[in-house]
mmJSON file of the N, C-alpha and C atoms, coordinates in Angstrom:
{"data_MODEL":{"atom_site":{
"group_PDB":["ATOM","ATOM","ATOM","ATOM","ATOM","ATOM","ATOM","ATOM","ATOM","ATOM","ATOM","ATOM","ATOM","ATOM","ATOM","ATOM","ATOM","ATOM","ATOM","ATOM","ATOM","ATOM","ATOM","ATOM","ATOM","ATOM","ATOM","ATOM","ATOM","ATOM","ATOM","ATOM","ATOM","ATOM","ATOM","ATOM","ATOM","ATOM","ATOM","ATOM","ATOM","ATOM","ATOM","ATOM","ATOM","ATOM","ATOM","ATOM","ATOM","ATOM","ATOM","ATOM","ATOM","ATOM","ATOM","ATOM","ATOM","ATOM","ATOM","ATOM","ATOM","ATOM","ATOM","ATOM","ATOM","ATOM","ATOM","ATOM","ATOM","ATOM","ATOM","ATOM","ATOM","ATOM","ATOM","ATOM","ATOM","ATOM","ATOM","ATOM","ATOM","ATOM","ATOM","ATOM","ATOM","ATOM","ATOM","ATOM","ATOM","ATOM","ATOM","ATOM","ATOM","ATOM","ATOM","ATOM","ATOM","ATOM","ATOM","ATOM","ATOM","ATOM","ATOM","ATOM","ATOM","ATOM","ATOM","ATOM","ATOM","ATOM","ATOM","ATOM","ATOM","ATOM","ATOM","ATOM","ATOM","ATOM","ATOM","ATOM","ATOM","ATOM","ATOM","ATOM","ATOM","ATOM","ATOM","ATOM","ATOM","ATOM","ATOM","ATOM","ATOM","ATOM","ATOM","ATOM","ATOM","ATOM","ATOM","ATOM","ATOM","ATOM","ATOM","ATOM","ATOM","ATOM","ATOM","ATOM","ATOM","ATOM","ATOM","ATOM","ATOM","ATOM","ATOM","ATOM","ATOM","ATOM","ATOM","ATOM","ATOM","ATOM","ATOM","ATOM","ATOM","ATOM","ATOM","ATOM","ATOM","ATOM","ATOM","ATOM","ATOM","ATOM","ATOM","ATOM","ATOM","ATOM","ATOM","ATOM","ATOM","ATOM","ATOM"],
"id":[1,2,3,4,5,6,7,8,9,10,11,12,13,14,15,16,17,18,19,20,21,22,23,24,25,26,27,28,29,30,31,32,33,34,35,36,37,38,39,40,41,42,43,44,45,46,47,48,49,50,51,52,53,54,55,56,57,58,59,60,61,62,63,64,65,66,67,68,69,70,71,72,73,74,75,76,77,78,79,80,81,82,83,84,85,86,87,88,89,90,91,92,93,94,95,96,97,98,99,100,101,102,103,104,105,106,107,108,109,110,111,112,113,114,115,116,117,118,119,120,121,122,123,124,125,126,127,128,129,130,131,132,133,134,135,136,137,138,139,140,141,142,143,144,145,146,147,148,149,150,151,152,153,154,155,156,157,158,159,160,161,162,163,164,165,166,167,168,169,170,171,172,173,174,175,176,177,178,179,180,181,182,183],
"type_symbol":["N","C","C","N","C","C","N","C","C","N","C","C","N","C","C","N","C","C","N","C","C","N","C","C","N","C","C","N","C","C","N","C","C","N","C","C","N","C","C","N","C","C","N","C","C","N","C","C","N","C","C","N","C","C","N","C","C","N","C","C","N","C","C","N","C","C","N","C","C","N","C","C","N","C","C","N","C","C","N","C","C","N","C","C","N","C","C","N","C","C","N","C","C","N","C","C","N","C","C","N","C","C","N","C","C","N","C","C","N","C","C","N","C","C","N","C","C","N","C","C","N","C","C","N","C","C","N","C","C","N","C","C","N","C","C","N","C","C","N","C","C","N","C","C","N","C","C","N","C","C","N","C","C","N","C","C","N","C","C","N","C","C","N","C","C","N","C","C","N","C","C","N","C","C","N","C","C","N","C","C","N","C","C"],
"label_atom_id":["N","CA","C","N","CA","C","N","CA","C","N","CA","C","N","CA","C","N","CA","C","N","CA","C","N","CA","C","N","CA","C","N","CA","C","N","CA","C","N","CA","C","N","CA","C","N","CA","C","N","CA","C","N","CA","C","N","CA","C","N","CA","C","N","CA","C","N","CA","C","N","CA","C","N","CA","C","N","CA","C","N","CA","C","N","CA","C","N","CA","C","N","CA","C","N","CA","C","N","CA","C","N","CA","C","N","CA","C","N","CA","C","N","CA","C","N","CA","C","N","CA","C","N","CA","C","N","CA","C","N","CA","C","N","CA","C","N","CA","C","N","CA","C","N","CA","C","N","CA","C","N","CA","C","N","CA","C","N","CA","C","N","CA","C","N","CA","C","N","CA","C","N","CA","C","N","CA","C","N","CA","C","N","CA","C","N","CA","C","N","CA","C","N","CA","C","N","CA","C","N","CA","C","N","CA","C","N","CA","C","N","CA","C"],
"label_alt_id":[null,null,null,null,null,null,null,null,null,null,null,null,null,null,null,null,null,null,null,null,null,null,null,null,null,null,null,null,null,null,null,null,null,null,null,null,null,null,null,null,null,null,null,null,null,null,null,null,null,null,null,null,null,null,null,null,null,null,null,null,null,null,null,null,null,null,null,null,null,null,null,null,null,null,null,null,null,null,null,null,null,null,null,null,null,null,null,null,null,null,null,null,null,null,null,null,null,null,null,null,null,null,null,null,null,null,null,null,null,null,null,null,null,null,null,null,null,null,null,null,null,null,null,null,null,null,null,null,null,null,null,null,null,null,null,null,null,null,null,null,null,null,null,null,null,null,null,null,null,null,null,null,null,null,null,null,null,null,null,null,null,null,null,null,null,null,null,null,null,null,null,null,null,null,null,null,null,null,null,null,null,null,null],
"label_comp_id":["UNK","UNK","UNK","UNK","UNK","UNK","UNK","UNK","UNK","UNK","UNK","UNK","UNK","UNK","UNK","UNK","UNK","UNK","UNK","UNK","UNK","UNK","UNK","UNK","UNK","UNK","UNK","UNK","UNK","UNK","UNK","UNK","UNK","UNK","UNK","UNK","UNK","UNK","UNK","UNK","UNK","UNK","UNK","UNK","UNK","UNK","UNK","UNK","UNK","UNK","UNK","UNK","UNK","UNK","UNK","UNK","UNK","UNK","UNK","UNK","UNK","UNK","UNK","UNK","UNK","UNK","UNK","UNK","UNK","UNK","UNK","UNK","UNK","UNK","UNK","UNK","UNK","UNK","UNK","UNK","UNK","UNK","UNK","UNK","UNK","UNK","UNK","UNK","UNK","UNK","UNK","UNK","UNK","UNK","UNK","UNK","UNK","UNK","UNK","UNK","UNK","UNK","UNK","UNK","UNK","UNK","UNK","UNK","UNK","UNK","UNK","UNK","UNK","UNK","UNK","UNK","UNK","UNK","UNK","UNK","UNK","UNK","UNK","UNK","UNK","UNK","UNK","UNK","UNK","UNK","UNK","UNK","UNK","UNK","UNK","UNK","UNK","UNK","UNK","UNK","UNK","UNK","UNK","UNK","UNK","UNK","UNK","UNK","UNK","UNK","UNK","UNK","UNK","UNK","UNK","UNK","UNK","UNK","UNK","UNK","UNK","UNK","UNK","UNK","UNK","UNK","UNK","UNK","UNK","UNK","UNK","UNK","UNK","UNK","UNK","UNK","UNK","UNK","UNK","UNK","UNK","UNK","UNK"],
"label_asym_id":["A","A","A","A","A","A","A","A","A","A","A","A","A","A","A","A","A","A","A","A","A","A","A","A","A","A","A","A","A","A","A","A","A","A","A","A","A","A","A","A","A","A","A","A","A","A","A","A","A","A","A","A","A","A","A","A","A","A","A","A","A","A","A","A","A","A","A","A","A","A","A","A","A","A","A","A","A","A","A","A","A","A","A","A","A","A","A","A","A","A","A","A","A","A","A","A","A","A","A","A","A","A","A","A","A","A","A","A","A","A","A","A","A","A","A","A","A","A","A","A","A","A","A","A","A","A","A","A","A","A","A","A","A","A","A","A","A","A","A","A","A","A","A","A","A","A","A","A","A","A","A","A","A","A","A","A","A","A","A","A","A","A","A","A","A","A","A","A","A","A","A","A","A","A","A","A","A","A","A","A","A","A","A"],
"label_entity_id":["1","1","1","1","1","1","1","1","1","1","1","1","1","1","1","1","1","1","1","1","1","1","1","1","1","1","1","1","1","1","1","1","1","1","1","1","1","1","1","1","1","1","1","1","1","1","1","1","1","1","1","1","1","1","1","1","1","1","1","1","1","1","1","1","1","1","1","1","1","1","1","1","1","1","1","1","1","1","1","1","1","1","1","1","1","1","1","1","1","1","1","1","1","1","1","1","1","1","1","1","1","1","1","1","1","1","1","1","1","1","1","1","1","1","1","1","1","1","1","1","1","1","1","1","1","1","1","1","1","1","1","1","1","1","1","1","1","1","1","1","1","1","1","1","1","1","1","1","1","1","1","1","1","1","1","1","1","1","1","1","1","1","1","1","1","1","1","1","1","1","1","1","1","1","1","1","1","1","1","1","1","1","1"],
"label_seq_id":[1,1,1,2,2,2,3,3,3,4,4,4,5,5,5,6,6,6,7,7,7,8,8,8,9,9,9,10,10,10,11,11,11,12,12,12,13,13,13,14,14,14,15,15,15,16,16,16,17,17,17,18,18,18,19,19,19,20,20,20,21,21,21,22,22,22,23,23,23,24,24,24,25,25,25,26,26,26,27,27,27,28,28,28,29,29,29,30,30,30,31,31,31,32,32,32,33,33,33,34,34,34,35,35,35,36,36,36,37,37,37,38,38,38,39,39,39,40,40,40,41,41,41,42,42,42,43,43,43,44,44,44,45,45,45,46,46,46,47,47,47,48,48,48,49,49,49,50,50,50,51,51,51,52,52,52,53,53,53,54,54,54,55,55,55,56,56,56,57,57,57,58,58,58,59,59,59,60,60,60,61,61,61],
"pdbx_PDB_ins_code":[null,null,null,null,null,null,null,null,null,null,null,null,null,null,null,null,null,null,null,null,null,null,null,null,null,null,null,null,null,null,null,null,null,null,null,null,null,null,null,null,null,null,null,null,null,null,null,null,null,null,null,null,null,null,null,null,null,null,null,null,null,null,null,null,null,null,null,null,null,null,null,null,null,null,null,null,null,null,null,null,null,null,null,null,null,null,null,null,null,null,null,null,null,null,null,null,null,null,null,null,null,null,null,null,null,null,null,null,null,null,null,null,null,null,null,null,null,null,null,null,null,null,null,null,null,null,null,null,null,null,null,null,null,null,null,null,null,null,null,null,null,null,null,null,null,null,null,null,null,null,null,null,null,null,null,null,null,null,null,null,null,null,null,null,null,null,null,null,null,null,null,null,null,null,null,null,null,null,null,null,null,null,null],
"Cartn_x":[3.379,3.038,4.141,4.556,5.558,4.873,5.119,4.594,5.757,5.544,6.618,6.313,7.397,7.31,8.374,7.948,8.884,9.214,10.502,10.95,12.376,13.081,14.474,15.452,14.969,15.835,15.533,16.519,16.322,15.679,14.585,13.874,13.88,14.747,14.843,13.718,13.347,12.323,11.277,10.024,8.936,8.693,8.704,8.465,7.291,6.115,4.919,4.988,5.877,6.043,6.591,7.237,7.791,6.79,5.612,4.584,4.083,3.824,3.324,1.796,1.199,-0.268,-0.803,-2.078,-2.79,-2.44,-2.11,-1.905,-3.266,-3.28,-4.543,-5.453,-4.879,-5.672,-5.333,-4.8,-4.447,-3.006,-2.638,-1.279,-1.053,0.095,0.395,1.623,1.919,3.043,2.432,2.517,1.827,2.642,1.985,2.594,1.739,2.37,1.66,2.091,1.148,1.47,2.014,1.83,2.267,3.666,4.642,6.041,6.265,5.632,5.794,5.229,4.106,3.509,4.436,5.004,5.923,7.183,7.679,8.872,8.569,7.359,6.954,6.921,6.465,6.451,7.874,8.759,10.165,10.77,10.477,10.98,10.408,9.125,8.47,9.113,9.319,9.916,11.344,12.121,13.498,13.533,12.577,12.492,12.036,11.135,10.548,11.536,12.246,13.111,14.598,14.929,16.314,16.667,17.814,18.25,18.009,18.229,18.105,16.836,16.187,14.994,15.354,14.571,14.781,13.47,13.513,12.336,12.551,11.777,11.84,10.821,11.198,10.302,10.159,8.93,8.627,7.817,8.273,7.535,6.681,5.377,4.447,4.117,4.227,3.964,2.583],
"Cartn_y":[-13.311,-11.992,-11.507,-10.275,-9.672,-8.63,-8.725,-7.766,-7.112,-5.893,-5.084,-4.674,-4.465,-3.98,-2.911,-1.696,-0.595,-0.382,-0.298,-0.162,0.387,0.171,0.632,-0.515,-1.755,-2.921,-3.96,-4.752,-5.848,-7.013,-7.516,-8.61,-9.817,-10.782,-11.99,-12.971,-13.033,-13.987,-13.244,-13.361,-12.7,-13.428,-12.667,-13.214,-12.456,-13.062,-12.393,-12.129,-12.802,-12.543,-11.135,-10.545,-9.2,-8.119,-8.525,-7.569,-6.785,-5.515,-4.659,-4.675,-4.701,-4.672,-3.264,-3.16,-1.873,-1.077,-1.756,-1.077,-0.823,-0.14,0.208,-0.996,-2.099,-3.287,-4.438,-4.111,-5.124,-5.592,-6.542,-7.085,-7.864,-7.672,-8.387,-7.823,-8.355,-7.911,-7.369,-6.066,-5.394,-5.397,-5.773,-5.806,-5.004,-4.537,-3.79,-4.266,-4.319,-4.611,-3.36,-2.211,-0.924,-0.594,-0.742,-0.507,0.92,1.891,3.292,3.543,2.913,3.065,2.493,1.332,0.714,1.558,2.129,2.976,4.255,4.788,5.968,5.638,4.457,4.038,3.892,3.354,3.224,4.605,5.555,6.92,7.542,7.343,7.856,7.27,5.953,5.295,5.789,5.991,6.45,7.869,8.702,10.054,10.0,9.07,8.953,8.403,7.329,6.655,6.693,7.256,7.298,6.062,6.078,4.948,5.192,4.153,4.205,3.499,4.02,3.383,2.058,1.028,-0.295,-0.79,-1.248,-1.831,-3.34,-4.086,-5.551,-6.033,-7.017,-7.586,-9.079,-9.569,-10.981,-11.504,-12.614,-13.233,-14.352,-14.227,-15.247,-16.124,-17.402,-18.339,-18.931],
"Cartn_z":[1.432,1.894,2.841,2.669,3.545,4.42,5.726,6.691,7.414,7.901,8.473,9.912,10.678,12.057,12.23,12.523,12.707,14.169,14.484,15.868,15.884,16.969,17.072,17.281,17.186,17.348,16.277,15.96,15.025,15.779,15.281,15.941,15.006,15.329,14.515,14.824,16.099,16.529,17.35,16.976,17.689,19.01,20.103,21.435,22.057,22.051,22.566,24.064,24.773,26.206,26.46,25.452,25.589,25.188,24.746,24.342,25.544,25.324,26.397,26.413,27.601,27.687,27.414,27.269,27.146,25.891,24.816,23.541,22.879,21.746,21.079,20.852,20.431,20.136,21.086,22.253,23.234,23.079,23.921,23.908,22.621,22.0,20.765,20.074,18.921,18.095,16.809,16.635,15.545,14.259,13.169,11.844,10.878,9.813,8.789,7.407,6.501,5.101,4.416,5.041,4.49,5.009,4.145,4.504,4.998,4.354,4.752,6.15,6.471,7.796,8.871,8.606,9.567,9.73,8.648,8.732,9.505,9.343,10.109,11.604,11.957,13.361,13.885,13.067,13.471,13.729,12.877,13.058,14.322,14.557,15.757,17.011,17.019,18.182,18.425,17.36,17.54,18.101,17.707,18.269,19.724,20.021,21.353,22.383,22.023,23.0,22.632,21.485,21.04,20.232,19.637,18.826,17.349,16.588,15.131,14.69,13.684,13.132,12.473,12.758,12.178,11.605,10.367,9.718,9.633,10.401,10.365,9.351,8.536,7.534,7.789,7.68,7.917,6.752,6.192,5.082,5.633,5.427,5.859,4.669,4.856,3.759,3.88],
"occupancy":[1.0,1.0,1.0,1.0,1.0,1.0,1.0,1.0,1.0,1.0,1.0,1.0,1.0,1.0,1.0,1.0,1.0,1.0,1.0,1.0,1.0,1.0,1.0,1.0,1.0,1.0,1.0,1.0,1.0,1.0,1.0,1.0,1.0,1.0,1.0,1.0,1.0,1.0,1.0,1.0,1.0,1.0,1.0,1.0,1.0,1.0,1.0,1.0,1.0,1.0,1.0,1.0,1.0,1.0,1.0,1.0,1.0,1.0,1.0,1.0,1.0,1.0,1.0,1.0,1.0,1.0,1.0,1.0,1.0,1.0,1.0,1.0,1.0,1.0,1.0,1.0,1.0,1.0,1.0,1.0,1.0,1.0,1.0,1.0,1.0,1.0,1.0,1.0,1.0,1.0,1.0,1.0,1.0,1.0,1.0,1.0,1.0,1.0,1.0,1.0,1.0,1.0,1.0,1.0,1.0,1.0,1.0,1.0,1.0,1.0,1.0,1.0,1.0,1.0,1.0,1.0,1.0,1.0,1.0,1.0,1.0,1.0,1.0,1.0,1.0,1.0,1.0,1.0,1.0,1.0,1.0,1.0,1.0,1.0,1.0,1.0,1.0,1.0,1.0,1.0,1.0,1.0,1.0,1.0,1.0,1.0,1.0,1.0,1.0,1.0,1.0,1.0,1.0,1.0,1.0,1.0,1.0,1.0,1.0,1.0,1.0,1.0,1.0,1.0,1.0,1.0,1.0,1.0,1.0,1.0,1.0,1.0,1.0,1.0,1.0,1.0,1.0,1.0,1.0,1.0,1.0,1.0,1.0],
"B_iso_or_equiv":[0.0,0.0,0.0,0.0,0.0,0.0,0.0,0.0,0.0,0.0,0.0,0.0,0.0,0.0,0.0,0.0,0.0,0.0,0.0,0.0,0.0,0.0,0.0,0.0,0.0,0.0,0.0,0.0,0.0,0.0,0.0,0.0,0.0,0.0,0.0,0.0,0.0,0.0,0.0,0.0,0.0,0.0,0.0,0.0,0.0,0.0,0.0,0.0,0.0,0.0,0.0,0.0,0.0,0.0,0.0,0.0,0.0,0.0,0.0,0.0,0.0,0.0,0.0,0.0,0.0,0.0,0.0,0.0,0.0,0.0,0.0,0.0,0.0,0.0,0.0,0.0,0.0,0.0,0.0,0.0,0.0,0.0,0.0,0.0,0.0,0.0,0.0,0.0,0.0,0.0,0.0,0.0,0.0,0.0,0.0,0.0,0.0,0.0,0.0,0.0,0.0,0.0,0.0,0.0,0.0,0.0,0.0,0.0,0.0,0.0,0.0,0.0,0.0,0.0,0.0,0.0,0.0,0.0,0.0,0.0,0.0,0.0,0.0,0.0,0.0,0.0,0.0,0.0,0.0,0.0,0.0,0.0,0.0,0.0,0.0,0.0,0.0,0.0,0.0,0.0,0.0,0.0,0.0,0.0,0.0,0.0,0.0,0.0,0.0,0.0,0.0,0.0,0.0,0.0,0.0,0.0,0.0,0.0,0.0,0.0,0.0,0.0,0.0,0.0,0.0,0.0,0.0,0.0,0.0,0.0,0.0,0.0,0.0,0.0,0.0,0.0,0.0,0.0,0.0,0.0,0.0,0.0,0.0],
"pdbx_formal_charge":[null,null,null,null,null,null,null,null,null,null,null,null,null,null,null,null,null,null,null,null,null,null,null,null,null,null,null,null,null,null,null,null,null,null,null,null,null,null,null,null,null,null,null,null,null,null,null,null,null,null,null,null,null,null,null,null,null,null,null,null,null,null,null,null,null,null,null,null,null,null,null,null,null,null,null,null,null,null,null,null,null,null,null,null,null,null,null,null,null,null,null,null,null,null,null,null,null,null,null,null,null,null,null,null,null,null,null,null,null,null,null,null,null,null,null,null,null,null,null,null,null,null,null,null,null,null,null,null,null,null,null,null,null,null,null,null,null,null,null,null,null,null,null,null,null,null,null,null,null,null,null,null,null,null,null,null,null,null,null,null,null,null,null,null,null,null,null,null,null,null,null,null,null,null,null,null,null,null,null,null,null,null,null],
"auth_seq_id":[1,1,1,2,2,2,3,3,3,4,4,4,5,5,5,6,6,6,7,7,7,8,8,8,9,9,9,10,10,10,11,11,11,12,12,12,13,13,13,14,14,14,15,15,15,16,16,16,17,17,17,18,18,18,19,19,19,20,20,20,21,21,21,22,22,22,23,23,23,24,24,24,25,25,25,26,26,26,27,27,27,28,28,28,29,29,29,30,30,30,31,31,31,32,32,32,33,33,33,34,34,34,35,35,35,36,36,36,37,37,37,38,38,38,39,39,39,40,40,40,41,41,41,42,42,42,43,43,43,44,44,44,45,45,45,46,46,46,47,47,47,48,48,48,49,49,49,50,50,50,51,51,51,52,52,52,53,53,53,54,54,54,55,55,55,56,56,56,57,57,57,58,58,58,59,59,59,60,60,60,61,61,61],
"auth_comp_id":["UNK","UNK","UNK","UNK","UNK","UNK","UNK","UNK","UNK","UNK","UNK","UNK","UNK","UNK","UNK","UNK","UNK","UNK","UNK","UNK","UNK","UNK","UNK","UNK","UNK","UNK","UNK","UNK","UNK","UNK","UNK","UNK","UNK","UNK","UNK","UNK","UNK","UNK","UNK","UNK","UNK","UNK","UNK","UNK","UNK","UNK","UNK","UNK","UNK","UNK","UNK","UNK","UNK","UNK","UNK","UNK","UNK","UNK","UNK","UNK","UNK","UNK","UNK","UNK","UNK","UNK","UNK","UNK","UNK","UNK","UNK","UNK","UNK","UNK","UNK","UNK","UNK","UNK","UNK","UNK","UNK","UNK","UNK","UNK","UNK","UNK","UNK","UNK","UNK","UNK","UNK","UNK","UNK","UNK","UNK","UNK","UNK","UNK","UNK","UNK","UNK","UNK","UNK","UNK","UNK","UNK","UNK","UNK","UNK","UNK","UNK","UNK","UNK","UNK","UNK","UNK","UNK","UNK","UNK","UNK","UNK","UNK","UNK","UNK","UNK","UNK","UNK","UNK","UNK","UNK","UNK","UNK","UNK","UNK","UNK","UNK","UNK","UNK","UNK","UNK","UNK","UNK","UNK","UNK","UNK","UNK","UNK","UNK","UNK","UNK","UNK","UNK","UNK","UNK","UNK","UNK","UNK","UNK","UNK","UNK","UNK","UNK","UNK","UNK","UNK","UNK","UNK","UNK","UNK","UNK","UNK","UNK","UNK","UNK","UNK","UNK","UNK","UNK","UNK","UNK","UNK","UNK","UNK"],
"auth_asym_id":["A","A","A","A","A","A","A","A","A","A","A","A","A","A","A","A","A","A","A","A","A","A","A","A","A","A","A","A","A","A","A","A","A","A","A","A","A","A","A","A","A","A","A","A","A","A","A","A","A","A","A","A","A","A","A","A","A","A","A","A","A","A","A","A","A","A","A","A","A","A","A","A","A","A","A","A","A","A","A","A","A","A","A","A","A","A","A","A","A","A","A","A","A","A","A","A","A","A","A","A","A","A","A","A","A","A","A","A","A","A","A","A","A","A","A","A","A","A","A","A","A","A","A","A","A","A","A","A","A","A","A","A","A","A","A","A","A","A","A","A","A","A","A","A","A","A","A","A","A","A","A","A","A","A","A","A","A","A","A","A","A","A","A","A","A","A","A","A","A","A","A","A","A","A","A","A","A","A","A","A","A","A","A"],
"auth_atom_id":["N","CA","C","N","CA","C","N","CA","C","N","CA","C","N","CA","C","N","CA","C","N","CA","C","N","CA","C","N","CA","C","N","CA","C","N","CA","C","N","CA","C","N","CA","C","N","CA","C","N","CA","C","N","CA","C","N","CA","C","N","CA","C","N","CA","C","N","CA","C","N","CA","C","N","CA","C","N","CA","C","N","CA","C","N","CA","C","N","CA","C","N","CA","C","N","CA","C","N","CA","C","N","CA","C","N","CA","C","N","CA","C","N","CA","C","N","CA","C","N","CA","C","N","CA","C","N","CA","C","N","CA","C","N","CA","C","N","CA","C","N","CA","C","N","CA","C","N","CA","C","N","CA","C","N","CA","C","N","CA","C","N","CA","C","N","CA","C","N","CA","C","N","CA","C","N","CA","C","N","CA","C","N","CA","C","N","CA","C","N","CA","C","N","CA","C","N","CA","C","N","CA","C","N","CA","C","N","CA","C","N","CA","C"],
"pdbx_PDB_model_num":[1,1,1,1,1,1,1,1,1,1,1,1,1,1,1,1,1,1,1,1,1,1,1,1,1,1,1,1,1,1,1,1,1,1,1,1,1,1,1,1,1,1,1,1,1,1,1,1,1,1,1,1,1,1,1,1,1,1,1,1,1,1,1,1,1,1,1,1,1,1,1,1,1,1,1,1,1,1,1,1,1,1,1,1,1,1,1,1,1,1,1,1,1,1,1,1,1,1,1,1,1,1,1,1,1,1,1,1,1,1,1,1,1,1,1,1,1,1,1,1,1,1,1,1,1,1,1,1,1,1,1,1,1,1,1,1,1,1,1,1,1,1,1,1,1,1,1,1,1,1,1,1,1,1,1,1,1,1,1,1,1,1,1,1,1,1,1,1,1,1,1,1,1,1,1,1,1,1,1,1,1,1,1]
}}}
């Protein structure tokens, strides 16, 4: 299964210590099976904070 994370940086290794508190579903690293949804989040983040949209993909075995 491949899951996606949309942001403005390339994330090779997930570090939960960098997670921000008080998110919609609490502290964590959010992934989506929907590539388009993750890309929309990447676009939103790049508009919000600047930078380039990045789509990170993670294969879970």
